[in-house]
C-alpha positions in Angstrom: 73.9 100.1 94.3 73.7 103.8 94.7 70.6 105.8 95.6 69.5 108.2 98.2 72.0 108.3 101.1 70.8 106.3 104.2 71.4 107.8 107.6 69.4 105.5 109.9 71.7 103.0 111.5 69.3 100.1 111.3 68.7 100.8 107.6 72.5 101.2 106.9 73.2 97.8 108.6 70.3 96.1 106.8 71.4 97.4 103.4 75.2 96.7 103.8 75.5 93.9 101.3 79.2 93.5 101.9 81.2 92.6 98.8 84.7 91.0 99.1 87.1 92.0 96.4 89.3 89.3 94.9 92.7 91.0 95.1 94.7 91.9 98.2 95.8 95.4 99.1 98.8 96.9 100.9 98.9 100.0 103.1 102.2 101.9 102.7 103.6 105.1 104.0 105.8 107.7 102.2 107.7 110.5 104.0 106.7 114.1 103.7 109.5 114.8 101.2 109.2 111.6 99.2 108.6 112.5 95.5 108.6 108.9 94.4 104.8 108.4 94.5 104.7 106.9 91.0 102.1 104.4 92.1 99.0 106.5 91.7 97.6 104.2 88.9 97.5 101.3 91.4 96.3 103.5 94.3 92.9 103.0 95.8 93.3 105.7 98.4 95.8 108.5 99.1 95.7 110.2 102.5 97.9 113.2 103.3 99.0 113.6 106.9 101.6 115.9 108.5 104.1 113.0 108.7 103.7 112.1 105.0 101.3 110.3 102.7 99.6 106.9 103.2 98.7 104.9 100.1 96.3 102.0 99.9 97.5 100.0 96.8 96.5 96.8 95.1 99.1 94.3 96.1 101.1 92.3 93.6 102.0 88.6 94.1 105.6 89.4 95.0 104.9 92.3 97.4 105.8 91.7 101.0 103.0 91.7 103.5 100.9 92.4 105.3 98.1 92.2 102.8 94.6 93.3 103.4 91.2 92.4 101.9 88.9 95.2 100.8 85.2 94.7 101.7 82.9 97.3 100.2 79.6 98.0 102.0 77.1 98.5 99.2 74.8 100.6 101.1 75.0 104.3 100.2 75.5 105.5 103.7 75.1 109.2 104.4 78.3 110.9 105.4 76.5 112.3 108.4 75.1 108.9 109.4 76.0 107.8 112.9 77.0 104.4 114.1 77.8 102.3 111.0 81.6 102.3 111.5 81.2 101.6 115.2 78.8 98.7 114.7 80.9 97.1 112.0 84.2 97.5 113.8 82.7 96.2 117.1 81.3 93.1 115.4 84.7 92.3 113.8 86.5 93.2 117.0 84.5 90.6 119.0 86.3 88.0 116.9 89.7 89.8 117.1 89.6 91.0 113.5 91.3 94.3 112.8 89.4 96.7 110.6 90.6 99.9 108.9 87.8 101.9 107.4 87.9 104.4 104.5 84.7 106.3 103.8 84.0 107.2 100.3 81.1 109.5 99.1 79.0 106.5 98.1 80.3 103.5 100.1 82.5 102.5 103.1 85.5 100.3 102.4 86.8 98.0 105.1 90.3 96.7 105.0 90.8 93.5 107.1 93.7 91.0 107.3 93.8 89.0 104.1 93.9 85.6 105.9 90.7 86.5 107.8 88.7 87.9 104.9 86.1 85.1 104.6 85.5 85.1 108.4 85.0 88.9 108.3 82.6 88.7 105.3 80.5 86.1 107.2 80.4 88.3 110.3 79.3 91.3 108.3 76.6 89.3 106.4 75.3 88.1 109.7 75.2 91.6 111.1 73.2 92.8 108.1 70.8 89.8 108.3 70.2 90.5 112.0 69.3 94.1 111.2 66.8 93.0 108.6 64.8 91.0 111.1 
């Protein structure tokens, strides 16, 4: 669902329509001199930092944990919109659920512990429903 970017917090929350992806993800780090990043085909995100690269990869069954679930917020939130990340992470934090957010141009992607994915999805849906009232 892409359209005109939404910047109003109430509208962003109301239009979230969180979608849980079926496969788990891993977040891994590579050192600044590591040339072995041959995983780009499986890479969802690549972040360059001074200390090296961080990759968010689709996990395979035999990969060691921790594994994360990706929940995509379907609202096309404006990059200059204020408060969506704070509202979402606060709602999840109230129940002790860690949340790592990656903002794309069209959508925000939340990475939550794999074993708490259904609980996180229910919290996000509830937050969105409350905003529609």
